[in-house]
LOVEX-755830 format. One record per atom (N, C-alpha, C, O): residue number from 1; residue in one letter; atom name; x, y, z. Coordinates in steps of 0.02 Angstrom, whole numbers, plus 50000, padded with zeros to 5 digits. Atoms other than C-alpha are relative to their C-alpha. Layout:
<rec resi="NUM" resn="a" name="CA" x="X" y="Y" z="Z"/>
...
% end
This chain:
<rec resi="1" resn="m" name="N" x="49984" y="49954" z="50100"/>
<rec resi="1" resn="m" name="CA" x="51402" y="50728" z="49639"/>
<rec resi="1" resn="m" name="C" x="49925" y="50048" z="50009"/>
<rec resi="1" resn="m" name="O" x="49919" y="50085" z="49961"/>
<rec resi="2" resn="a" name="N" x="50032" y="49943" z="50013"/>
<rec resi="2" resn="a" name="CA" x="51240" y="50838" z="49685"/>
<rec resi="2" resn="a" name="C" x="50021" y="50082" z="50049"/>
<rec resi="2" resn="a" name="O" x="50014" y="50141" z="50033"/>
<rec resi="3" resn="d" name="N" x="49965" y="49926" z="49995"/>
<rec resi="3" resn="d" name="CA" x="51331" y="50951" z="49823"/>
<rec resi="3" resn="d" name="C" x="50038" y="50018" z="49988"/>
<rec resi="3" resn="d" name="O" x="50070" y="50068" z="50005"/>
<rec resi="4" resn="a" name="N" x="49909" y="49945" z="50045"/>
<rec resi="4" resn="a" name="CA" x="51472" y="50965" z="49715"/>
<rec resi="4" resn="a" name="C" x="49970" y="50054" z="49958"/>
<rec resi="4" resn="a" name="O" x="49980" y="50115" z="49964"/>
<rec resi="5" resn="v" name="N" x="50054" y="49935" z="50031"/>
<rec resi="5" resn="v" name="CA" x="51348" y="51053" z="49599"/>
<rec resi="5" resn="v" name="C" x="49996" y="50057" z="50030"/>
<rec resi="5" resn="v" name="O" x="50031" y="50105" z="50016"/>
<rec resi="6" resn="v" name="N" x="49999" y="49942" z="49959"/>
<rec resi="6" resn="v" name="CA" x="51288" y="51164" z="49728"/>
<rec resi="6" resn="v" name="C" x="50040" y="50033" z="50015"/>
<rec resi="6" resn="v" name="O" x="50022" y="50092" z="50017"/>
<rec resi="7" resn="v" name="N" x="49995" y="49961" z="49961"/>
<rec resi="7" resn="v" name="CA" x="51415" y="51224" z="49805"/>
<rec resi="7" resn="v" name="C" x="50066" y="50021" z="49925"/>
<rec resi="7" resn="v" name="O" x="50085" y="50078" z="49935"/>
<rec resi="8" resn="v" name="N" x="49991" y="49954" z="50067"/>
<rec resi="8" resn="v" name="CA" x="51520" y="51264" z="49606"/>
<rec resi="8" resn="v" name="C" x="49946" y="50026" z="49978"/>
<rec resi="8" resn="v" name="O" x="49981" y="50073" z="49959"/>
<rec resi="9" resn="a" name="N" x="50039" y="49977" z="49995"/>
<rec resi="9" resn="a" name="CA" x="51373" y="51328" z="49573"/>
<rec resi="9" resn="a" name="C" x="50011" y="50062" z="50054"/>
<rec resi="9" resn="a" name="O" x="50048" y="50110" z="50043"/>
<rec resi="10" resn="l" name="N" x="49981" y="49940" z="49924"/>
<rec resi="10" resn="l" name="CA" x="51372" y="51441" z="49754"/>
<rec resi="10" resn="l" name="C" x="50054" y="50053" z="49964"/>
<rec resi="10" resn="l" name="O" x="50043" y="50111" z="49945"/>
<rec resi="11" resn="l" name="N" x="49945" y="49967" z="50019"/>
<rec resi="11" resn="l" name="CA" x="51548" y="51485" z="49694"/>
<rec resi="11" resn="l" name="C" x="49999" y="50040" z="49927"/>
<rec resi="11" resn="l" name="O" x="50019" y="50098" z="49927"/>
<rec resi="12" resn="l" name="N" x="50012" y="49956" z="50052"/>
<rec resi="12" resn="l" name="CA" x="51514" y="51543" z="49510"/>
<rec resi="12" resn="l" name="C" x="49957" y="50043" z="50016"/>
<rec resi="12" resn="l" name="O" x="49973" y="50102" z="50011"/>
<rec resi="13" resn="v" name="N" x="50057" y="49914" z="49968"/>
<rec resi="13" resn="v" name="CA" x="51349" y="51654" z="49582"/>
<rec resi="13" resn="v" name="C" x="50051" y="50044" z="50049"/>
<rec resi="13" resn="v" name="O" x="50042" y="50105" z="50043"/>
<rec resi="14" resn="a" name="N" x="49976" y="49945" z="49967"/>
<rec resi="14" resn="a" name="CA" x="51466" y="51739" z="49702"/>
<rec resi="14" resn="a" name="C" x="50048" y="50034" z="49958"/>
<rec resi="14" resn="a" name="O" x="50044" y="50095" z="49956"/>
<rec resi="15" resn="g" name="N" x="49967" y="49987" z="50053"/>
<rec resi="15" resn="g" name="CA" x="51602" y="51752" z="49566"/>
<rec resi="15" resn="g" name="C" x="49986" y="50050" z="49964"/>
<rec resi="15" resn="g" name="O" x="50001" y="50108" z="49976"/>
<rec resi="16" resn="s" name="N" x="50050" y="49962" z="50042"/>
<rec resi="16" resn="s" name="CA" x="51507" y="51818" z="49439"/>
<rec resi="16" resn="s" name="C" x="49942" y="50071" z="50030"/>
<rec resi="16" resn="s" name="O" x="49922" y="50116" z="49993"/>
<rec resi="17" resn="a" name="N" x="50035" y="49946" z="49984"/>
<rec resi="17" resn="a" name="CA" x="51398" y="51939" z="49550"/>
<rec resi="17" resn="a" name="C" x="50050" y="50043" z="50025"/>
<rec resi="17" resn="a" name="O" x="50033" y="50101" z="50036"/>
<rec resi="18" resn="t" name="N" x="49964" y="49939" z="49974"/>
<rec resi="18" resn="t" name="CA" x="51571" y="52018" z="49620"/>
<rec resi="18" resn="t" name="C" x="50034" y="50034" z="49932"/>
<rec resi="18" resn="t" name="O" x="50055" y="50091" z="49934"/>
<rec resi="19" resn="v" name="N" x="49986" y="49964" z="50049"/>
<rec resi="19" resn="v" name="CA" x="51622" y="52049" z="49444"/>
<rec resi="19" resn="v" name="C" x="49961" y="50039" z="49965"/>
<rec resi="19" resn="v" name="O" x="49981" y="50078" z="49922"/>
<rec resi="20" resn="a" name="N" x="50057" y="49960" z="50022"/>
<rec resi="20" resn="a" name="CA" x="51459" y="52119" z="49406"/>
<rec resi="20" resn="a" name="C" x="50010" y="50072" z="50025"/>
<rec resi="20" resn="a" name="O" x="50007" y="50118" z="49985"/>
<rec resi="21" resn="v" name="N" x="49999" y="49948" z="49946"/>
<rec resi="21" resn="v" name="CA" x="51482" y="52254" z="49547"/>
<rec resi="21" resn="v" name="C" x="50080" y="50040" z="49972"/>
<rec resi="21" resn="v" name="O" x="50086" y="50100" z="49958"/>
<rec resi="22" resn="l" name="N" x="49944" y="49961" z="50036"/>
<rec resi="22" resn="l" name="CA" x="51676" y="52282" z="49481"/>
<rec resi="22" resn="l" name="C" x="49987" y="50036" z="49953"/>
<rec resi="22" resn="l" name="O" x="49990" y="50098" z="49953"/>
<rec resi="23" resn="v" name="N" x="49982" y="49972" z="50065"/>
<rec resi="23" resn="v" name="CA" x="51659" y="52301" z="49313"/>
<rec resi="23" resn="v" name="C" x="49951" y="50067" z="50004"/>
<rec resi="23" resn="v" name="O" x="49896" y="50076" z="50030"/>
<rec resi="24" resn="r" name="N" x="50028" y="49929" z="50010"/>
<rec resi="24" resn="r" name="CA" x="51634" y="52489" z="49263"/>
<rec resi="24" resn="r" name="C" x="49975" y="50037" z="49955"/>
<rec resi="24" resn="r" name="O" x="49957" y="50096" z="49959"/>
<rec resi="25" resn="d" name="N" x="50038" y="49992" z="50078"/>
<rec resi="25" resn="d" name="CA" x="51570" y="52485" z="49080"/>
<rec resi="25" resn="d" name="C" x="49941" y="49969" z="50016"/>
<rec resi="25" resn="d" name="O" x="49940" y="49912" z="50040"/>
<rec resi="26" resn="p" name="N" x="50053" y="50029" z="50004"/>
<rec resi="26" resn="p" name="CA" x="51383" y="52476" z="49073"/>
<rec resi="26" resn="p" name="C" x="49993" y="49949" z="49958"/>
<rec resi="26" resn="p" name="O" x="49956" y="49900" z="49966"/>
<rec resi="27" resn="v" name="N" x="50039" y="50063" z="50044"/>
<rec resi="27" resn="v" name="CA" x="51377" y="52375" z="48933"/>
<rec resi="27" resn="v" name="C" x="50031" y="49916" z="50003"/>
<rec resi="27" resn="v" name="O" x="50005" y="49867" z="49978"/>
<rec resi="28" resn="r" name="N" x="49979" y="50055" z="49979"/>
<rec resi="28" resn="r" name="CA" x="51489" y="52238" z="48994"/>
<rec resi="28" resn="r" name="C" x="49961" y="49980" z="50054"/>
<rec resi="28" resn="r" name="O" x="49931" y="49927" z="50045"/>
<rec resi="29" resn="q" name="N" x="50055" y="49986" z="49951"/>
<rec resi="29" resn="q" name="CA" x="51387" y="52265" z="49157"/>
<rec resi="29" resn="q" name="C" x="49935" y="49946" z="49988"/>
<rec resi="29" resn="q" name="O" x="49907" y="49902" z="50021"/>
<rec resi="30" resn="a" name="N" x="50070" y="50036" z="50035"/>
<rec resi="30" resn="a" name="CA" x="51244" y="52201" z="49053"/>
<rec resi="30" resn="a" name="C" x="50007" y="49927" z="49978"/>
<rec resi="30" resn="a" name="O" x="49964" y="49883" z="49979"/>
<rec resi="31" resn="l" name="N" x="49979" y="50081" z="50032"/>
<rec resi="31" resn="l" name="CA" x="51340" y="52043" z="48978"/>
<rec resi="31" resn="l" name="C" x="50039" y="49972" z="50076"/>
<rec resi="31" resn="l" name="O" x="50063" y="49915" z="50071"/>
<rec resi="32" resn="v" name="N" x="50002" y="50035" z="49949"/>
<rec resi="32" resn="v" name="CA" x="51385" y="52009" z="49163"/>
<rec resi="32" resn="v" name="C" x="49952" y="49965" z="50041"/>
<rec resi="32" resn="v" name="O" x="49961" y="49914" z="50074"/>
<rec resi="33" resn="l" name="N" x="50047" y="50008" z="49957"/>
<rec resi="33" resn="l" name="CA" x="51223" y="52011" z="49239"/>
<rec resi="33" resn="l" name="C" x="49957" y="49926" z="49937"/>
<rec resi="33" resn="l" name="O" x="49920" y="49881" z="49955"/>
<rec resi="34" resn="a" name="N" x="50029" y="50065" z="50016"/>
<rec resi="34" resn="a" name="CA" x="51175" y="51886" z="49091"/>
<rec resi="34" resn="a" name="C" x="50022" y="49952" z="50040"/>
<rec resi="34" resn="a" name="O" x="49993" y="49917" z="50082"/>
<rec resi="35" resn="v" name="N" x="49988" y="50065" z="49958"/>
<rec resi="35" resn="v" name="CA" x="51290" y="51778" z="49146"/>
<rec resi="35" resn="v" name="C" x="49971" y="49977" z="50052"/>
<rec resi="35" resn="v" name="O" x="49941" y="49924" z="50057"/>
<rec resi="36" resn="l" name="N" x="50027" y="50009" z="49935"/>
<rec resi="36" resn="l" name="CA" x="51243" y="51784" z="49300"/>
<rec resi="36" resn="l" name="C" x="49924" y="49986" z="50020"/>
<rec resi="36" resn="l" name="O" x="49907" y="49957" z="50072"/>
<rec resi="37" resn="g" name="N" x="50057" y="50026" z="50012"/>
<rec resi="37" resn="g" name="CA" x="51072" y="51765" z="49268"/>
<rec resi="37" resn="g" name="C" x="50004" y="49910" z="49973"/>
<rec resi="37" resn="g" name="O" x="49960" y="49869" z="49986"/>
<rec resi="38" resn="v" name="N" x="50019" y="50067" z="50028"/>
<rec resi="38" resn="v" name="CA" x="51103" y="51596" z="49184"/>
<rec resi="38" resn="v" name="C" x="50053" y="49956" z="50064"/>
<rec resi="38" resn="v" name="O" x="50031" y="49901" z="50079"/>
<rec resi="39" resn="v" name="N" x="49954" y="50032" z="49957"/>
<rec resi="39" resn="v" name="CA" x="51246" y="51533" z="49314"/>
<rec resi="39" resn="v" name="C" x="49926" y="49995" z="50065"/>
<rec resi="39" resn="v" name="O" x="49921" y="49942" z="50096"/>
<rec resi="40" resn="l" name="N" x="50070" y="50008" z="49947"/>
<rec resi="40" resn="l" name="CA" x="51070" y="51553" z="49441"/>
<rec resi="40" resn="l" name="C" x="49961" y="49968" z="49974"/>
<rec resi="40" resn="l" name="O" x="49929" y="49933" z="50013"/>
<rec resi="41" resn="a" name="N" x="50050" y="50055" z="50038"/>
<rec resi="41" resn="a" name="CA" x="50970" y="51462" z="49331"/>
<rec resi="41" resn="a" name="C" x="50022" y="49925" z="50033"/>
<rec resi="41" resn="a" name="O" x="49992" y="49886" z="50070"/>
<rec resi="42" resn="v" name="N" x="49939" y="50067" z="50009"/>
<rec resi="42" resn="v" name="CA" x="51109" y="51317" z="49328"/>
<rec resi="42" resn="v" name="C" x="49974" y="49978" z="50085"/>
<rec resi="42" resn="v" name="O" x="49940" y="49929" z="50101"/>
<rec resi="43" resn="l" name="N" x="50031" y="49986" z="49921"/>
<rec resi="43" resn="l" name="CA" x="51079" y="51363" z="49538"/>
<rec resi="43" resn="l" name="C" x="49931" y="49952" z="50015"/>
<rec resi="43" resn="l" name="O" x="49919" y="49902" z="50050"/>
<rec resi="44" resn="f" name="N" x="50056" y="50013" z="49973"/>
<rec resi="44" resn="f" name="CA" x="50917" y="51345" z="49534"/>
<rec resi="44" resn="f" name="C" x="49977" y="49931" z="49982"/>
<rec resi="44" resn="f" name="O" x="49948" y="49902" z="50028"/>
<rec resi="45" resn="t" name="N" x="49996" y="50067" z="50023"/>
<rec resi="45" resn="t" name="CA" x="50903" y="51177" z="49439"/>
<rec resi="45" resn="t" name="C" x="50026" y="49955" z="50029"/>
<rec resi="45" resn="t" name="O" x="50003" y="49899" z="50019"/>
<rec resi="46" resn="a" name="N" x="49966" y="50049" z="49976"/>
<rec resi="46" resn="a" name="CA" x="51033" y="51094" z="49549"/>
<rec resi="46" resn="a" name="C" x="49964" y="50014" z="50067"/>
<rec resi="46" resn="a" name="O" x="49982" y="49973" z="50109"/>
<rec resi="47" resn="v" name="N" x="50034" y="50025" z="49924"/>
<rec resi="47" resn="v" name="CA" x="50919" y="51127" z="49716"/>
<rec resi="47" resn="v" name="C" x="49949" y="49997" z="49986"/>
<rec resi="47" resn="v" name="O" x="49907" y="50024" z="50022"/>
<rec resi="48" resn="q" name="N" x="50067" y="50031" z="50014"/>
<rec resi="48" resn="q" name="CA" x="50779" y="51054" z="49622"/>
<rec resi="48" resn="q" name="C" x="49940" y="50060" z="49996"/>
<rec resi="48" resn="q" name="O" x="49889" y="50040" z="50024"/>
<rec resi="49" resn="a" name="N" x="50037" y="49952" z="50031"/>
<rec resi="49" resn="a" name="CA" x="50677" y="51220" z="49564"/>
<rec resi="49" resn="a" name="C" x="49993" y="50033" z="49934"/>
<rec resi="49" resn="a" name="O" x="49998" y="50093" z="49926"/>
<rec resi="50" resn="p" name="N" x="50006" y="50015" z="50064"/>
<rec resi="50" resn="p" name="CA" x="50652" y="51194" z="49388"/>
<rec resi="50" resn="p" name="C" x="49940" y="50072" z="49979"/>
<rec resi="50" resn="p" name="O" x="49940" y="50090" z="49920"/>
<rec resi="51" resn="d" name="N" x="50064" y="49957" z="50003"/>
<rec resi="51" resn="d" name="CA" x="50501" y="51330" z="49393"/>
<rec resi="51" resn="d" name="C" x="50039" y="50065" z="49990"/>
<rec resi="51" resn="d" name="O" x="50038" y="50102" z="49941"/>
<rec resi="52" resn="v" name="N" x="49947" y="49964" z="49959"/>
<rec resi="52" resn="v" name="CA" x="50620" y="51436" z="49467"/>
<rec resi="52" resn="v" name="C" x="50050" y="50022" z="49950"/>
<rec resi="52" resn="v" name="O" x="50053" y="50081" z="49931"/>
<rec resi="53" resn="a" name="N" x="49958" y="49984" z="50051"/>
<rec resi="53" resn="a" name="CA" x="50754" y="51421" z="49345"/>
<rec resi="53" resn="a" name="C" x="49982" y="50033" z="49953"/>
<rec resi="53" resn="a" name="O" x="49997" y="50091" z="49942"/>
<rec resi="54" resn="l" name="N" x="50023" y="49953" z="50067"/>
<rec resi="54" resn="l" name="CA" x="50669" y="51454" z="49191"/>
<rec resi="54" resn="l" name="C" x="49968" y="50053" z="50012"/>
<rec resi="54" resn="l" name="O" x="49946" y="50083" z="49962"/>
<rec resi="55" resn="s" name="N" x="50030" y="49922" z="50005"/>
<rec resi="55" resn="s" name="CA" x="50595" y="51612" z="49261"/>
<rec resi="55" resn="s" name="C" x="50075" y="50065" z="50017"/>
<rec resi="55" resn="s" name="O" x="50083" y="50125" z="50005"/>
<rec resi="56" resn="q" name="N" x="49942" y="49964" z="50007"/>
<rec resi="56" resn="q" name="CA" x="50762" y="51670" z="49298"/>
<rec resi="56" resn="q" name="C" x="50044" y="50003" z="49939"/>
<rec resi="56" resn="q" name="O" x="50070" y="50053" z="49914"/>
<rec resi="57" resn="l" name="N" x="49964" y="50005" z="50095"/>
<rec resi="57" resn="l" name="CA" x="50845" y="51598" z="49123"/>
<rec resi="57" resn="l" name="C" x="49979" y="50082" z="49964"/>
<rec resi="57" resn="l" name="O" x="50015" y="50130" z="49947"/>
<rec resi="58" resn="a" name="N" x="50030" y="49943" z="50035"/>
<rec resi="58" resn="a" name="CA" x="50703" y="51723" z="49051"/>
<rec resi="58" resn="a" name="C" x="50014" y="50050" z="50008"/>
<rec resi="58" resn="a" name="O" x="50038" y="50080" z="49961"/>
<rec resi="59" resn="v" name="N" x="50026" y="49950" z="49956"/>
<rec resi="59" resn="v" name="CA" x="50684" y="51861" z="49175"/>
<rec resi="59" resn="v" name="C" x="50080" y="50046" z="49979"/>
<rec resi="59" resn="v" name="O" x="50090" y="50098" z="49948"/>
<rec resi="60" resn="g" name="N" x="49942" y="49950" z="49975"/>
<rec resi="60" resn="g" name="CA" x="50884" y="51891" z="49227"/>
<rec resi="60" resn="g" name="C" x="50060" y="49975" z="49944"/>
<rec resi="60" resn="g" name="O" x="50114" y="50004" z="49943"/>
<rec resi="61" resn="g" name="N" x="49953" y="50022" z="50043"/>
<rec resi="61" resn="g" name="CA" x="50979" y="51794" z="49089"/>
<rec resi="61" resn="g" name="C" x="49981" y="50035" z="49918"/>
<rec resi="61" resn="g" name="O" x="50020" y="50028" z="49871"/>
<rec resi="62" resn="a" name="N" x="50009" y="49993" z="50085"/>
<rec resi="62" resn="a" name="CA" x="50907" y="51861" z="48920"/>
<rec resi="62" resn="a" name="C" x="49959" y="50105" z="50019"/>
<rec resi="62" resn="a" name="O" x="49985" y="50159" z="50006"/>
<rec resi="63" resn="l" name="N" x="50035" y="49949" z="49989"/>
<rec resi="63" resn="l" name="CA" x="50768" y="52002" z="48981"/>
<rec resi="63" resn="l" name="C" x="50049" y="50069" z="50017"/>
<rec resi="63" resn="l" name="O" x="50068" y="50110" z="49975"/>
<rec resi="64" resn="t" name="N" x="49963" y="49957" z="49971"/>
<rec resi="64" resn="t" name="CA" x="50867" y="52114" z="49094"/>
<rec resi="64" resn="t" name="C" x="50041" y="50020" z="49975"/>
<rec resi="64" resn="t" name="O" x="50035" y="50078" z="49955"/>
<rec resi="65" resn="p" name="N" x="49927" y="49985" z="50059"/>
<rec resi="65" resn="p" name="CA" x="51028" y="52124" z="49000"/>
<rec resi="65" resn="p" name="C" x="49968" y="50037" z="49925"/>
<rec resi="65" resn="p" name="O" x="49989" y="50090" z="49903"/>
<rec resi="66" resn="l" name="N" x="50033" y="49950" z="50067"/>
<rec resi="66" resn="l" name="CA" x="50934" y="52189" z="48840"/>
<rec resi="66" resn="l" name="C" x="49970" y="50076" z="50010"/>
<rec resi="66" resn="l" name="O" x="49972" y="50131" z="49983"/>
<rec resi="67" resn="l" name="N" x="50033" y="49929" z="49966"/>
<rec resi="67" resn="l" name="CA" x="50845" y="52308" z="48934"/>
<rec resi="67" resn="l" name="C" x="50051" y="50058" z="50018"/>
<rec resi="67" resn="l" name="O" x="50042" y="50119" z="50011"/>
<rec resi="68" resn="l" name="N" x="49942" y="49975" z="49982"/>
<rec resi="68" resn="l" name="CA" x="51008" y="52360" z="48994"/>
<rec resi="68" resn="l" name="C" x="50039" y="50037" z="49928"/>
<rec resi="68" resn="l" name="O" x="50037" y="50097" z="49914"/>
<rec resi="69" resn="l" name="N" x="50008" y="49971" z="50070"/>
<rec resi="69" resn="l" name="CA" x="51074" y="52369" z="48813"/>
<rec resi="69" resn="l" name="C" x="49970" y="50048" z="49959"/>
<rec resi="69" resn="l" name="O" x="49995" y="50090" z="49922"/>
<rec resi="70" resn="l" name="N" x="50026" y="49947" z="50053"/>
<rec resi="70" resn="l" name="CA" x="50956" y="52455" z="48732"/>
<rec resi="70" resn="l" name="C" x="49987" y="50076" z="50037"/>
<rec resi="70" resn="l" name="O" x="49970" y="50123" z="50001"/>
<rec resi="71" resn="a" name="N" x="50012" y="49949" z="49985"/>
<rec resi="71" resn="a" name="CA" x="50942" y="52591" z="48863"/>
<rec resi="71" resn="a" name="C" x="50049" y="50054" z="50022"/>
<rec resi="71" resn="a" name="O" x="50040" y="50111" z="50044"/>
<rec resi="72" resn="v" name="N" x="49939" y="49989" z="50002"/>
<rec resi="72" resn="v" name="CA" x="51125" y="52609" z="48869"/>
<rec resi="72" resn="v" name="C" x="50034" y="50040" z="49923"/>
<rec resi="72" resn="v" name="O" x="50079" y="50081" z="49915"/>
<rec resi="73" resn="r" name="N" x="49986" y="49981" z="50049"/>
<rec resi="73" resn="r" name="CA" x="51120" y="52627" z="48685"/>
<rec resi="73" resn="r" name="C" x="49973" y="50065" z="49984"/>
<rec resi="73" resn="r" name="O" x="50000" y="50112" z="49954"/>
<rec resi="74" resn="k" name="N" x="50051" y="49933" z="50010"/>
<rec resi="74" resn="k" name="CA" x="50966" y="52753" z="48692"/>
<rec resi="74" resn="k" name="C" x="50059" y="50071" z="50022"/>
<rec resi="74" resn="k" name="O" x="50077" y="50107" z="49976"/>
<rec resi="75" resn="v" name="N" x="49951" y="49969" z="49958"/>
<rec resi="75" resn="v" name="CA" x="51095" y="52867" z="48817"/>
<rec resi="75" resn="v" name="C" x="50043" y="50013" z="49960"/>
<rec resi="75" resn="v" name="O" x="50025" y="50069" z="49942"/>
<rec resi="76" resn="k" name="N" x="49970" y="50008" z="50035"/>
<rec resi="76" resn="k" name="CA" x="51240" y="52855" z="48698"/>
<rec resi="76" resn="k" name="C" x="49971" y="50042" z="49924"/>
<rec resi="76" resn="k" name="O" x="50002" y="50092" z="49907"/>
<rec resi="77" resn="r" name="N" x="50065" y="49971" z="50052"/>
<rec resi="77" resn="r" name="CA" x="51115" y="52913" z="48547"/>
<rec resi="77" resn="r" name="C" x="50002" y="50069" z="50020"/>
<rec resi="77" resn="r" name="O" x="50036" y="50105" z="49984"/>
<rec resi="78" resn="r" name="N" x="50007" y="49944" z="49964"/>
<rec resi="78" resn="r" name="CA" x="51078" y="53068" z="48659"/>
<rec resi="78" resn="r" name="C" x="50078" y="50033" z="50000"/>
<rec resi="78" resn="r" name="O" x="50098" y="50073" z="49957"/>
<rec resi="79" resn="k" name="N" x="49950" y="49974" z="49964"/>
<rec resi="79" resn="k" name="CA" x="51225" y="53116" z="48721"/>
<rec resi="79" resn="k" name="C" x="50063" y="50004" z="49910"/>
<rec resi="79" resn="k" name="O" x="50113" y="50040" z="49909"/>
<rec resi="80" resn="g" name="N" x="49959" y="49981" z="50053"/>
<rec resi="80" resn="g" name="CA" x="51316" y="53110" z="48538"/>
<rec resi="80" resn="g" name="C" x="49952" y="50049" z="49942"/>
<rec resi="80" resn="g" name="O" x="49980" y="50073" z="49893"/>
<rec resi="81" resn="r" name="N" x="50040" y="49934" z="50015"/>
<rec resi="81" resn="r" name="CA" x="51160" y="53236" z="48475"/>
<rec resi="81" resn="r" name="C" x="50004" y="50064" z="50029"/>
<rec resi="81" resn="r" name="O" x="49976" y="50104" z="49991"/>
<rec resi="82" resn="e" name="N" x="50002" y="49952" z="49927"/>
<rec resi="82" resn="e" name="CA" x="51180" y="53372" z="48621"/>
<rec resi="82" resn="e" name="C" x="50095" y="50015" z="49972"/>
<rec resi="82" resn="e" name="O" x="50113" y="50073" z="49973"/>
<rec resi="83" resn="r" name="N" x="49928" y="49963" z="50020"/>
<rec resi="83" resn="r" name="CA" x="51370" y="53400" z="48563"/>
<rec resi="83" resn="r" name="C" x="50009" y="50009" z="49932"/>
<rec resi="83" resn="r" name="O" x="50060" y="50036" z="49910"/>
% end
């Protein structure tokens, strides 16, 4: 059972990482990176690394996508002012 969870988590990680690379819109990339962070946290939990999973959930699932979204918002505001 545990091996099946690890395999499914690995497939989800590979799929979401591929989607993150292929998506061109920065806002969607940030959202896909949030999903990737959560899936990685699930994978780390499945391989008995709960401390790493909590760190991944906080940084990769919440903080990094939030910072990317804020940066995209700021860049879009600056482009609007220059016109």
